[in-house]
C-alpha positions in Angstrom: -25.7 -104.6 -36.6 -28.6 -101.8 -35.9 -29.3 -102.1 -39.0 -29.7 -105.2 -39.2 -32.0 -105.3 -36.2 -34.2 -102.7 -37.6 -35.1 -104.3 -40.8 -35.7 -107.9 -38.7 -38.0 -106.0 -36.5 -39.9 -104.1 -39.6 -40.2 -107.6 -41.5 -41.0 -109.7 -38.2 -44.2 -106.8 -37.4 -45.2 -107.0 -40.5 -46.0 -111.2 -40.4 -46.8 -109.6 -36.2 -49.9 -107.5 -37.5 -50.8 -109.7 -40.4 -51.3 -112.4 -37.8 -52.9 -110.5 -35.2 -54.9 -109.5 -38.1 -56.4 -112.2 -39.0 -57.0 -113.5 -35.2 -59.6 -110.2 -35.4 -60.8 -111.6 -37.8 -61.2 -115.0 -36.2 -63.2 -113.2 -33.4 -65.2 -111.6 -36.2 -66.2 -115.2 -37.4 -66.3 -116.9 -34.0 -69.1 -114.1 -32.7 -71.3 -114.9 -36.5 -71.2 -118.3 -35.4 -72.5 -117.9 -31.9 -74.8 -115.5 -32.9 -76.4 -117.7 -35.7 -76.2 -120.7 -32.8 -78.1 -118.4 -30.3 -80.6 -117.7 -33.0 -81.0 -121.0 -34.0 -81.7 -122.1 -30.9 -83.9 -119.7 -29.5 -86.0 -118.8 -32.9 -86.1 -122.0 -34.8 -85.5 -124.3 -32.3 -82.5 -126.1 -34.7 -79.0 -125.2 -33.1 -75.5 -125.2 -35.9 -74.8 -128.5 -35.8 -70.6 -128.6 -34.2 -71.1 -125.2 -33.2 -69.0 -126.2 -30.0 -66.3 -127.9 -31.6 -66.0 -124.9 -34.2 -65.0 -122.8 -31.0 -63.0 -125.3 -29.4 -60.7 -125.0 -32.9 -61.0 -121.3 -33.2 -60.1 -120.4 -29.9 -57.1 -122.1 -30.4 -56.3 -120.1 -33.1 -57.6 -116.0 -31.8 -56.1 -116.7 -28.9 -52.3 -117.6 -29.7 -52.1 -115.7 -33.0 -51.7 -112.1 -31.5 -49.0 -112.9 -28.6 -46.2 -112.2 -30.8 -47.5 -108.5 -31.6 -48.5 -108.1 -27.9 -45.2 -108.9 -26.9 -43.7 -106.6 -30.2 -45.6 -103.6 -28.4 -44.4 -104.7 -24.7 -48.1 -105.4 -23.9 -48.1 -108.9 -22.3 -47.4 -108.5 -18.7 -43.8 -108.0 -17.1 -42.5 -107.7 -14.2 -40.6 -104.1 -14.6 -40.2 -103.5 -10.9 -36.2 -103.9 -11.0 -36.0 -103.2 -14.6 -37.4 -99.8 -14.3 -35.9 -99.0 -11.7 -32.1 -99.3 -13.0 -30.5 -97.0 -15.3 -27.4 -97.8 -18.3 -26.1 -101.6 -18.7 -27.6 -102.5 -15.2 -31.2 -101.7 -16.5 -30.1 -104.0 -20.1 -29.2 -106.1 -18.0 -31.9 -107.0 -16.4 -33.5 -107.3 -19.4 -31.4 -109.8 -20.9 -31.9 -111.6 -18.0 -35.3 -111.6 -18.2 -35.1 -112.3 -22.5 -33.5 -115.2 -21.9 -35.6 -116.7 -19.0 -38.2 -115.8 -21.6 -36.6 -117.3 -24.6 -36.0 -120.3 -23.1 -39.4 -121.1 -21.5 -41.0 -120.4 -25.2 -38.2 -123.1 -27.2 -39.4 -125.6 -24.9 -42.9 -124.9 -25.2 -42.8 -124.6 -29.0 -40.1 -127.6 -28.6 -43.2 -129.4 -27.2 -45.5 -128.6 -29.0 -44.7 -129.5 -32.4 -43.8 -132.7 -30.8 -47.3 -132.8 -30.0 -48.3 -131.7 -33.4 -46.4 -134.3 -35.6 -48.1 -137.5 -32.9 -51.8 -135.7 -33.6 -50.5 -135.6 -37.9 -49.5 -139.3 -37.7 -51.8 -140.6 -35.2 -54.6 -138.6 -36.4 -57.1 -137.2 -33.7 -60.0 -134.8 -34.0 -63.5 -133.7 -32.6 -65.6 -135.9 -31.3 -68.9 -134.0 -33.0 -68.2 -133.3 -36.1 -64.6 -134.9 -36.8 -62.6 -131.5 -37.4 -59.0 -132.7 -37.2 -56.7 -131.2 -33.7 -53.8 -130.9 -36.4 -54.5 -127.5 -37.8 -55.2 -126.2 -33.8 -51.5 -127.4 -32.6 -50.2 -126.5 -35.7 -51.6 -122.4 -35.4 -49.9 -122.8 -31.9 -46.7 -124.3 -32.4 -46.5 -121.2 -35.6 -47.6 -118.5 -32.7 -44.6 -120.0 -30.4 -42.2 -119.9 -33.2 -43.0 -116.6 -34.1 -42.9 -115.2 -30.3 -39.5 -116.7 -30.0 -38.2 -115.3 -33.0 -39.7 -112.0 -31.9 -38.0 -112.7 -27.4 -34.5 -113.6 -30.2 -34.8 -110.1 -32.1 -35.5 -108.6 -28.6 -31.9 -109.9 -26.9 -29.7 -109.9 -29.5 -31.0 -106.0 -29.0 -30.9 -105.8 -25.3 -27.2 -107.4 -25.4 -26.5 -104.3 -28.3 -27.6 -101.9 -25.6 -25.9 -103.8 -23.2 -22.8 -103.2 -25.0 -23.6 -99.6 -25.9 -26.3 -98.2 -23.5 -26.5 -94.2 -24.6 -27.1 -95.9 -28.0 -31.1 -95.1 -29.7 -33.0 -98.8 -30.0 -35.8 -99.5 -32.5 -37.2 -102.0 -30.8 -37.5 -100.8 -26.7 -38.0 -96.9 -28.5 -42.1 -97.6 -28.2 -42.9 -98.2 -24.5 -45.7 -95.5 -25.7 -47.7 -98.7 -26.9 -47.9 -100.5 -24.2 -50.2 -99.5 -21.1 -48.9 -97.6 -18.8 -50.3 -96.8 -15.4 -48.8 -95.0 -12.9 -49.5 -96.6 -8.8 -52.2 -93.9 -7.9 -53.9 -93.3 -10.8 
């Protein structure tokens, strides 16, 4: 079981890194567009047509595509007040409860996003200025939420394994160094 979780973590990590890299490249594209908009408006009195529509669609992608990668490194905001004080089975029980709640919420959000995607796909809909279809942005959100759900399910599986064997090592929970750690009075 530990080996299967390790393999799944590695494969999922590659997908998450790719999504985060694409989000980073989209940030670069967004910055380029904004610079072109400012220069075009300021120097030539000719702004980029449809820039607001393009920015709206890019923002959806760049905001959501890195969420699963961030979760894989425990970089999302976590309330560890209780779990950091626990040891052994109690620690893993608090992780199981927290991950179960998180997975439940993400499944509900993913289902809602999927239904919204189907509605947008069937009924159409586009941006007001240049008519960019809305469904690709909604599809990106749905995919990012699904990827986050898979990450949470993998972390939940590992936490359940560690609940049964609390002294065992973990490939998933072994890198809290990657997360931003601060002590209260730094």
